[in-house]
DODO-359262 format. One record per atom (N, C-alpha, C): x negated, y negated, z. Coordinates in steps of 0.001 Angstrom, whole numbers, padded with zeros to 6 digits, always signed. Example, Ala and Ser with C-alpha at 12.3 -4.5 7.8 and 13.67 -1.06 7.14 Angstrom:
BEGIN
-013190+005690+007800-012300+004500+007800-013200+003300+007800-012850+002250+007080-013670+001060+007140-012900-000030+007870
END
This chain:
BEGIN
-000848+001180+000000+000000+000000+000000-000887-001235+000000-000489-002191-000781-001269-003420-000847-001144-004193+000458-002228-004804+000844-002253-005564+002091-001283-006741+002059-001050-007318+000872-000175-008485+000765+001296-008135+000932+001642-006853+000879+003040-006456+001040+003412-006135+002476+002438-006111+003358+002719-005743+004743+003640-006754+005421+003348-008040+005299+004177-009061+005946+005620-009046+005426+005863-009055+004107+007252-009002+003645+007993-007747+004109+007312-006614+004142+007959-005394+004606+008281-005465+006096+007380-006032+006887+007661-006216+008318+008831-007168+008539+008892-008228+007736+010013-009161+007844+011331-008477+007483+011317-007636+006460+012526-006912+006069+012971-005943+007157+012028-005225+007734+012362-004278+008807+012898-005022+010027+012270-006124+010386+012740-006915+011530+014147-007460+011271+014432-007865+010035+015768-008357+009699+016808-007257+009849+016493-006073+009372+017436-004949+009492+017671-004608+010958+016626-004589+011758+016768-004284+013184+017632-005335+013875+017376-006608+013616+018172-007669+014248+019614-007672+013742+019822-007272+012508+021193-007160+011989+021954-006089+012757+021347-004945+012941+022001-003854+013684+022255-004263+015131+021262-004867+015772+021431-005322+017154+022560-006342+017245+022634-007258+016300+023673-008289+016311+025058-007688+016125+025181-006746+015228+026487-006120+014991+026943-005363+016232+026027-004731+016914+026392-003935+018080+026703-004802+019297+025896-005834+019548+025991-006547+020816+026726-007886+020794+026844-008535+019657+027506-009846+019645+029016-009690+019791+029667-010692+020407+031132-010647+020499+031757-010863+019121+033052-010623+019024+033726-010730+017722+033750-012161+017196+033693-013139+018074+033597-014547+017680+032273-015091+018212+031455-015625+017316+030097-016041+017666+030005-017567+017648+029401-018135+018687+029146-019579+018734+028005-019880+017771+028256-020811+016839+027237-021116+015834+026741-022554+015879+027480-023439+016545+027057-024836+016563+027599-025508+017809+026761-026363+018422+027152-027131+019596+027315-028583+019222+028336-029234+019778+028514-030664+019582+027995-031430+020777+027843-032737+020619+027320-033549+021714+028320-033685+022850+029592-033598+022561+030607-033738+023592+030950-032442+024279+030158-031412+024066+030411-030128+024700+031276-029202+023859+031708-029665+022690+032518-028811+021833+031624-027821+021089+032181-026676+020762+031427-025655+020040+032211-025228+018806+031486-024849+017788+032091-024259+016600+031775-022776+016603+032761-021983+016228+032573-020545+016220+032773-019999+014810+032358-018754+014647+032453-018089+013362+032695-016604+013639+033448-015922+012774+033584-014478+012963+032218-013786+012866+032080-012698+013615+030790-012011+013687+030280-011592+012311+031151-011138+011431+030727-010673+010110+029968-011759+009356+030515-012969+009323+029851-014066+008611+028614-014561+009349+028703-014617+010674+027569-015104+011468+026360-014171+011345+026588-012892+011156+025484-011940+010999+025020-011892+009546+025945-012036+008614+025603-011923+007188+024688-013056+006721+024898-014263+007205+024094-015392+006724+022601-015251+007029+022195-015027+008278+020757-014856+008509+020211-013554+007914+021071-012532+007800+020620-011282+007174+020292-011513+005702+021121-012289+005021+020848-012605+003616+019579-013442+003475+019389-014392+004375+018147-015179+004354+016935-014281+004581+017011-013444+005594+015881-012594+005937+015539-011587+004856+016559-010878+004369+016295-009873+003343+015996-010499+001992+016698-011578+001669+016427-012260+000400+015024-012809+000343+014568-013396+001434+013199-013900+001481+012171-012788+001409+012446-011684+002098+011505-010562+002075+011424-009941+000684+012565-009750+000049+012572-009192-001308+011902-010162-002277+012175-011449-002121+011526-012447-002966+010018-012443-002811+009553-012225-001590+008114-012171-001352+007483-010922-001960+008247-009858-002042+007723-008622-002621+007667-008699-004138+008723-009223-004765+008807-009174-006232+008192-010379-006928+007934-011454-006213+007423-012662-006854+006134-013142-006183+004997-012584-006580+003730-012956-005940+003397-014450-005958+003729-015218-007009+003366-016640-006969+004068-017429-005859+005269-017020-005507+005999-017752-004462+006137-016913-003193+005183-016049-002935+005249-015138-001790+005317-015897-000462+004561-016960-000318+004548-017706+000946+005883-018385+001200+006435-019015+000177+007734-019691+000343+008827-018687+000702+008832-017561+000026+009846-016545+000296+009684-015971+001698+008447-015794+002145+008224-015293+003498+008697-016300+004542+008551-017580+004257+009055-018611+005180+010579-018552+005255+011237-018356+004123+012700-018218+004116+013118-017029+004977+012417-015925+004830+012710-014740+005631+012482-015012+007118+011422-015713+007446+011141-016046+008842+012211-016965+009423+012747-017857+008607+013845-018728+009064+015073-017876+009392+015344-016878+008569+016454-015965+008868+016264-015269+010196+015044-014833+010485+014764-014200+011774+014914-015187+012928+014494-016417+012719+014652-017448+013746+016127-017712+014035+016939-017767+012994+018384-017956+013181+018967-016796+013984+018561-015568+013669+018997-014418+014445+018606-014563+015914+017371-014941+016167+016891-015062+017541+017683-016122+018318+017942-017242+017692+018702-018307+018341+020139-017848+018593+020737-017216+017597+022124-016761+017730+022255-015717+018849+021326-014791+018919+021375-013791+019987+021149-014425+021353+020235-015381+021440+019964-016040+022707+021171-016819+023206+021845-017509+022312+022990-018337+022708+024196-017489+023077+024397-016390+022390+025637-015636+022541+025543-014444+023492+024353-014105+023956+024266-012961+024878+023945-013382+026281
END
């Protein structure tokens, strides 16, 4: 395996793991945004999990198939993982 594919593959695996964890442990309605007045916006779990999963997997696949933009795609994937981490922290 090429050394340059290790990071995108790790990002893809981490995205899949966080997707499974999110589906299992998050409530059916997920808090996705906080307002300054204490109000919160919520989203159904399916959409709240699908968005960062698409970012994470799309970025990882982009990093694998497109060597010239590998860094940009890996950053997109990392942003998806960050969104997962924030969402799990806020909702659990």
